[in-house]
C-alpha positions in Angstrom: -14.0 9.0 7.2 -17.4 8.4 8.6 -18.2 7.9 12.3 -18.1 4.1 12.1 -14.7 4.2 10.4 -13.4 6.8 12.9 -14.5 4.6 15.8 -12.9 1.5 14.2 -9.7 3.4 13.6 -9.6 4.7 17.2 -10.2 1.2 18.6 -7.6 -0.3 16.4 -5.1 2.4 17.4 -5.8 1.7 21.1 -5.2 -2.0 20.5 -1.9 -1.3 18.7 -0.8 1.0 21.5 -1.6 -1.8 24.0 0.4 -4.3 21.9 3.3 -1.9 21.6 3.3 -1.4 25.4 3.3 -5.2 25.9 6.3 -5.5 23.6 8.0 -2.6 25.3 7.5 -4.3 28.7 8.7 -7.7 27.3 5.3 -9.2 28.1 4.6 -10.8 24.7 3.9 -14.5 24.3 5.4 -16.5 21.6 1.9 -17.0 20.1 1.4 -13.2 19.9 4.8 -12.8 18.4 4.3 -15.5 15.7 0.8 -14.2 15.0 2.0 -10.7 14.4 4.9 -11.9 12.2 2.5 -14.1 10.1 0.0 -11.2 9.8 2.6 -8.8 8.5 4.0 -11.4 6.1 0.5 -12.2 4.9 -0.3 -8.5 4.3 3.0 -8.1 2.5 2.1 -11.0 0.2 -1.3 -9.6 -0.6 0.2 -6.2 -1.2 2.8 -7.7 -3.6 0.0 -9.6 -5.5 -1.9 -6.3 -5.9 1.2 -4.5 -7.0 2.0 -7.2 -9.6 -1.5 -6.8 -11.1 -1.2 -3.0 -11.1 2.2 -3.3 -12.8 0.6 -5.5 -15.5 -2.1 -2.9 -16.0 0.5 -0.1 -16.2 2.6 -2.0 -18.7 -0.5 -2.2 -21.0 -0.8 1.6 -20.9 2.9 2.0 -21.5 2.8 -0.2 -24.5 -0.4 1.4 -25.9 1.0 4.9 -25.6 4.8 4.1 -25.9 5.6 6.0 -22.8 6.8 5.0 -19.3 4.4 5.5 -16.5 6.8 7.8 -14.7 7.1 10.1 -17.7 3.3 9.9 -18.3 2.6 10.9 -14.7 5.1 13.7 -14.8 3.3 15.1 -17.9 -0.2 14.4 -16.4 0.7 16.3 -13.2 2.1 19.2 -15.3 -1.1 19.4 -17.3 0.6 18.3 -20.5 -2.0 15.6 -21.3 -5.7 15.8 -21.8 -8.2 14.4 -19.3 -9.3 11.4 -21.4 -10.7 8.4 -19.5 -7.5 6.4 -20.3 -5.2 9.1 -18.9 -7.3 9.5 -15.7 -7.3 5.8 -15.2 -3.6 5.5 -15.9 -2.8 8.3 -13.4 -5.0 6.6 -10.8 -3.1 3.3 -11.4 0.3 5.1 -11.0 -0.9 6.6 -7.7 -2.2 3.3 -6.5 1.1 1.6 -7.4 3.0 4.3 -5.5 0.9 3.8 -2.4 1.2 0.0 -2.6 5.0 0.3 -2.9 5.1 2.5 0.2 2.9 0.0 2.1 4.9 -3.0 0.9 8.1 -1.3 2.0 6.7 -0.7 5.5 5.4 -4.3 5.8 8.5 -6.0 4.5 10.7 -3.9 6.8 8.4 -4.9 9.7 8.7 -8.6 8.8 12.5 -8.4 8.6 12.8 -6.6 11.9 
């Protein structure tokens, strides 16, 4: 992270701490509550859209190489594949999908809470 990103992250963290404190104290307005709920739902929707696209891309690799992404990634991590452009891209997509699934889980749990 560069300095600007660090500062942005720190400011955002401070804002989130203030928001958490307001919730803890029961000092949140209905507008704040609805806004936060809508924000989380919107982010979850965006994340799901991105994940759907990644899954389409992964399916294309799976069909091309007749191998599941899980099995491919296991082999890739074990060094049992070459470092062709396709395999590096496929591995990147698997990692991205994994990260999006984690993010989506957090967001959907937050929306349901």
